[in-house]
ZATINU-443829 format. One line per field, with one value per residue (C-alpha): residue number from 1; x negated, y negated, z. Coordinates in pm, whole numbers, m for minus. Example, Ala and Ser with C-alpha at 12.3 -4.5 7.8 and 13.67 -1.06 7.14 Angstrom:
BEGIN
pos [1; 2]
c1 [m1230; m1367]
c2 [450; 106]
c3 [780; 714]
***
This chain:
BEGIN
pos [1; 2; 3; 4; 5; 6; 7; 8; 9; 10; 11; 12; 13; 14; 15; 16; 17; 18; 19; 20; 21; 22; 23; 24; 25; 26; 27; 28; 29; 30; 31; 32; 33; 34; 35; 36; 37; 38; 39; 40; 41; 42; 43; 44; 45; 46; 47; 48; 49; 50; 51; 52; 53; 54; 55; 56; 57; 58; 59; 60; 61; 62; 63; 64]
c1 [m9732; m9989; m9947; m9989; m10296; m10458; m10406; m10501; m10843; m10907; m10783; m10990; m11295; m11302; m11457; m11242; m11319; m11226; m10902; m10817; m10865; m10654; m10361; m10403; m10485; m10687; m10870; m11038; m11048; m10671; m10714; m10962; m10705; m10428; m10649; m10743; m10376; m10276; m10546; m10487; m10108; m9963; m9722; m9503; m9787; m9778; m9407; m9418; m9347; m9588; m9679; m9491; m9114; m8986; m8763; m8823; m8522; m8634; m8548; m8897; m8906; m8595; m8635; m8432]
c2 [m9099; m9302; m9093; m8771; m8912; m9049; m8726; m8511; m8675; m8596; m8235; m8152; m8357; m8512; m8842; m9143; m9091; m8722; m8803; m9084; m8849; m8578; m8812; m9021; m9347; m9594; m9762; m9540; m9843; m9816; m9486; m9642; m9914; m9659; m9452; m9757; m9861; m9508; m9491; m9841; m9875; m9535; m9418; m9729; m9940; m9732; m9786; m10165; m10294; m10555; m10692; m10834; m10795; m10558; m10820; m11189; m11397; m11732; m11877; m12001; m11811; m11970; m12191; m12512]
c3 [11541; 11735; 12053; 11857; 11682; 11998; 12192; 11891; 11875; 12238; 12215; 11907; 12009; 11664; 11561; 11478; 11110; 11119; 11302; 11056; 10763; 10925; 10993; 10674; 10856; 10651; 10942; 11207; 11441; 11470; 11651; 11894; 11972; 12024; 12253; 12460; 12494; 12592; 12859; 13002; 12983; 12902; 12635; 12657; 12516; 12197; 12147; 12112; 11763; 11632; 11294; 11003; 10987; 10720; 10560; 10510; 10611; 10470; 10131; 10041; 9713; 9566; 9263; 9243]
***
């Protein structure tokens, strides 16, 4: 969705806040980051997966 959001802002000449509200994104700064990545490194930069893994694989929460 980041490519659609970043290009949608440009096409509609909307502010970051307006675009965030339209696409239900909690932080308008995220759109600025996506736009910068798109401009500097192209679509491939938006496809990289970063952040926390969906599932924790450690056993830290086990009780002995």
